[in-house]
C-alpha positions as CSV (number, residue, x, y, z in Angstrom):
1,X,-14.1,1.9,15.5
2,X,-11.4,0.2,18.5
3,X,-8.0,0.2,17.5
4,X,-6.7,-2.9,19.0
5,X,-4.2,-2.9,21.3
6,X,-0.7,-4.1,19.0
7,X,-2.5,-1.6,15.9
8,X,-2.6,1.0,18.5
9,X,1.2,1.6,18.7
10,X,1.6,1.9,15.2
11,X,-1.2,4.8,15.3
12,X,0.4,6.7,18.2
13,X,4.3,5.8,16.9
14,X,2.8,8.3,13.4
15,X,0.4,10.3,15.2
16,X,3.5,11.7,17.0
17,X,5.2,11.6,14.8
18,X,3.0,13.8,11.8
19,X,3.7,17.4,13.9
20,X,7.4,17.1,12.9
21,X,6.8,16.4,9.8
22,X,5.7,19.0,8.7
23,X,8.6,20.9,9.6
24,X,11.1,18.1,8.9
25,X,10.0,18.4,5.1
26,X,10.4,22.5,5.3
27,X,13.8,22.0,6.7
28,X,14.7,19.5,4.7
29,X,14.0,21.7,1.0
30,X,17.4,23.1,0.7
31,X,19.7,19.3,1.4
32,X,17.1,18.0,-1.5
33,X,15.1,15.8,0.9
34,X,11.8,15.5,1.7
35,X,9.9,13.9,5.0
36,X,6.0,13.2,4.6
37,X,3.2,11.1,6.1
38,X,-0.6,10.1,6.3
39,X,-2.8,8.6,8.0
40,X,-6.3,6.5,6.1
41,X,-9.0,4.8,8.3
42,X,-10.4,2.6,5.3
43,X,-13.7,0.1,5.2
44,X,-11.3,-2.7,5.2
45,X,-7.9,-3.3,4.2
46,X,-7.6,-5.3,1.3
47,X,-4.3,-7.0,-0.5
48,X,-4.4,-7.4,-4.2
49,X,-7.9,-8.4,-3.8
50,X,-8.5,-10.0,-0.4
51,X,-9.6,-9.2,2.9
52,X,-6.9,-9.0,5.5
53,X,-9.3,-7.1,8.2
54,X,-12.4,-9.2,7.7
55,X,-14.1,-7.0,6.0
56,X,-13.8,-4.9,9.0
57,X,-12.8,-1.3,8.7
58,X,-8.9,-0.8,9.2
59,X,-6.5,2.4,10.6
60,X,-3.4,3.2,8.4
61,X,-0.7,5.4,8.7
62,X,2.5,5.8,6.9
63,X,5.7,8.1,7.6
64,X,8.4,8.2,4.3
65,X,11.8,10.1,3.7
66,X,13.4,10.7,0.3
67,X,16.4,12.4,-1.0
68,X,16.3,13.9,-4.2
69,X,18.8,11.1,-5.2
70,X,16.0,8.9,-5.8
71,X,16.8,7.1,-3.2
72,X,13.8,6.8,0.0
73,X,13.1,4.7,2.6
74,X,9.2,4.5,4.6
75,X,7.8,2.4,7.2
76,X,4.0,1.7,6.7
77,X,1.3,-0.5,9.2
78,X,-2.3,-1.2,9.5
79,X,-4.9,-2.9,11.8
80,X,-5.9,-6.1,10.4
81,X,-7.6,-9.3,11.7
82,X,-6.4,-12.1,14.4
83,X,-4.1,-13.6,12.0
84,X,-1.2,-16.1,14.7
85,X,-1.1,-14.0,17.1
86,X,-1.1,-10.6,15.6
87,X,-4.1,-7.8,14.9
88,X,-1.3,-5.2,13.6
89,X,1.0,-5.3,10.1
90,X,4.0,-2.8,9.8
91,X,6.0,-2.9,6.3
92,X,9.4,-1.5,6.6
93,X,11.0,-0.4,3.4
94,X,13.7,0.9,1.1
95,X,14.0,2.5,-2.8
96,X,15.0,3.4,-5.3
97,X,13.1,6.0,-7.7
98,X,13.9,7.4,-11.4
99,X,13.5,7.7,-14.8
100,X,15.2,7.1,-18.4
101,X,13.6,6.7,-22.2
102,X,10.0,9.1,-21.3
103,X,9.7,6.8,-18.1
104,X,9.4,6.3,-14.5
105,X,10.8,3.2,-12.7
106,X,10.8,2.5,-9.1
107,X,12.7,-0.9,-7.0
108,X,11.8,-1.9,-3.6
109,X,12.1,-4.2,-0.8
110,X,9.5,-4.6,1.1
111,X,9.6,-6.0,5.0
112,X,6.3,-7.6,5.4
113,X,6.7,-7.5,9.6
114,X,3.2,-8.7,11.7
115,X,4.4,-7.9,15.7
116,X,2.8,-11.0,18.1
117,X,3.3,-13.3,15.6
118,X,5.9,-15.5,15.1
119,X,7.0,-17.1,11.7
120,X,5.3,-14.6,9.5
121,X,7.9,-11.8,8.3
122,X,9.2,-12.2,4.5
123,X,10.8,-10.2,1.9
124,X,9.6,-9.4,-1.3
125,X,10.8,-7.3,-4.0
126,X,9.0,-5.2,-6.0
127,X,9.5,-2.5,-9.1
128,X,7.3,0.2,-10.8
129,X,6.9,1.2,-14.8
130,X,5.4,4.4,-15.3
131,X,4.7,5.4,-18.5
132,X,2.5,8.7,-20.5
133,X,0.1,7.8,-22.1
134,X,-1.6,10.3,-23.7
135,X,-3.7,12.2,-20.8
136,X,-3.6,8.7,-19.3
137,X,-1.0,6.7,-17.3
138,X,-0.1,3.0,-17.6
139,X,2.0,1.2,-14.9
140,X,3.2,-2.4,-15.2
141,X,3.9,-3.5,-11.6
142,X,6.2,-7.1,-10.4
143,X,6.4,-8.5,-7.3
144,X,8.0,-11.4,-5.9
145,X,9.0,-13.5,-3.1
146,X,11.8,-15.5,-2.7
147,X,11.4,-18.7,-1.4
148,X,12.0,-17.7,2.4
149,X,11.6,-20.1,5.9
150,X,8.2,-18.1,6.0
151,X,6.6,-17.6,2.9
152,X,6.6,-20.0,-0.6
153,X,8.1,-18.3,-4.1
154,X,5.4,-16.6,-5.3
155,X,5.1,-13.8,-8.4
156,X,2.4,-11.3,-8.1
157,X,2.1,-9.0,-11.9
158,X,-0.3,-6.3,-12.6
159,X,-1.6,-3.5,-15.7
160,X,-3.1,0.0,-14.9
161,X,-4.0,2.8,-16.0
162,X,-4.9,6.2,-14.3
163,X,-6.4,9.8,-15.3
164,X,-5.5,12.7,-13.7
165,X,-9.4,14.4,-13.9
166,X,-9.8,18.5,-12.5
167,X,-10.4,19.4,-8.9
168,X,-7.5,17.1,-7.8
169,X,-10.1,14.4,-9.3
170,X,-7.8,11.2,-9.8
171,X,-9.7,7.6,-11.7
172,X,-7.3,4.3,-11.4
173,X,-7.6,0.6,-13.2
174,X,-6.0,-2.0,-12.3
175,X,-5.4,-6.0,-13.2
176,X,-3.1,-8.5,-11.4
177,X,-3.0,-11.8,-11.7
178,X,-0.3,-14.4,-8.6
179,X,0.9,-17.4,-8.6
180,X,3.0,-18.7,-5.8
181,X,1.0,-18.4,-2.5
182,X,-2.3,-18.2,-3.8
183,X,-2.7,-20.5,-7.7
184,X,-3.4,-18.4,-10.8
185,X,-5.5,-16.2,-9.0
186,X,-5.9,-12.4,-10.7
187,X,-7.9,-9.5,-8.5
188,X,-9.1,-6.3,-10.5
189,X,-9.7,-2.7,-8.6
190,X,-11.4,0.4,-10.1
191,X,-10.9,3.2,-8.4
192,X,-11.8,7.5,-8.0
193,X,-9.9,9.6,-5.3
194,X,-10.0,12.6,-4.6
195,X,-7.9,15.3,-3.2
196,X,-9.3,18.7,-0.7
197,X,-6.0,19.8,0.1
198,X,-4.7,17.3,2.5
199,X,-7.6,15.4,3.2
200,X,-7.7,12.4,0.6
201,X,-10.3,10.6,0.4
202,X,-11.3,7.2,-1.4
203,X,-13.3,4.6,-3.1
204,X,-13.0,1.4,-4.9
205,X,-14.4,-1.6,-6.3
206,X,-12.6,-4.2,-5.7
207,X,-12.9,-7.9,-6.6
208,X,-11.3,-11.4,-7.2
209,X,-11.8,-15.3,-8.7
210,X,-9.9,-16.5,-5.6
211,X,-12.5,-18.6,-2.9
212,X,-11.9,-20.7,-1.0
213,X,-13.6,-23.1,2.5
214,X,-10.6,-20.3,4.6
215,X,-10.8,-17.0,2.9
216,X,-14.4,-16.9,3.5
217,X,-15.8,-14.1,2.8
218,X,-13.0,-12.2,2.5
219,X,-12.5,-13.0,-1.5
220,X,-15.8,-11.8,-2.1
221,X,-16.8,-8.3,-4.4
222,X,-16.6,-5.8,-1.9
223,X,-16.7,-1.1,-2.5
224,X,-14.6,0.4,-0.4
225,X,-13.7,3.9,0.9
226,X,-11.4,5.6,2.9
227,X,-10.7,8.9,3.9
228,X,-7.8,10.9,5.0
229,X,-4.5,13.3,6.0
230,X,-1.6,14.0,3.5
231,X,1.0,16.0,5.2
């Protein structure tokens, strides 16, 4: 796969960061903090059911710092189809995770940025709650984009479940609904993943009801596959 000129710096930055991340994680054990990183090649970059890579492969990578207090911060990037002059997406985020009454929760503020483009960056507020139900973990997700210069008000809600099987296998399902930037759009993702040490493989069937002349094939159902490394 060829990586675009703007997508390449993201990959180079994170590749340079990975060797240090393992040492940083080991060194931070005494301070209650950790640094992790990942890289993955996917057959299609799907965001809430819609392809952002024009149904072509994308390279994705990220790094995150987390503290035992529950605070965390990170950066994540992906190559994508040319959008307003940008060929890459870079997200930075900060958040807090904790637990209460048997539930795990996370609240996050994320900034979506598109290097090379003007007037596309926007802020989104996200929250997730997970609850163990026997062998299954249930998930409720809410993401809200307040009205701002580069975005209209948008609300995305989703419910899902995951099951961790033997030998590092995980089965997931999530149904989401979006209204604002899209009107009454829903998406469904059914996934299967397996880890072999630091190597992670996954496959997912992704479908959305949204169709438009602007989206074209980017809204059609797809079988997504990915392979990556986690550090």
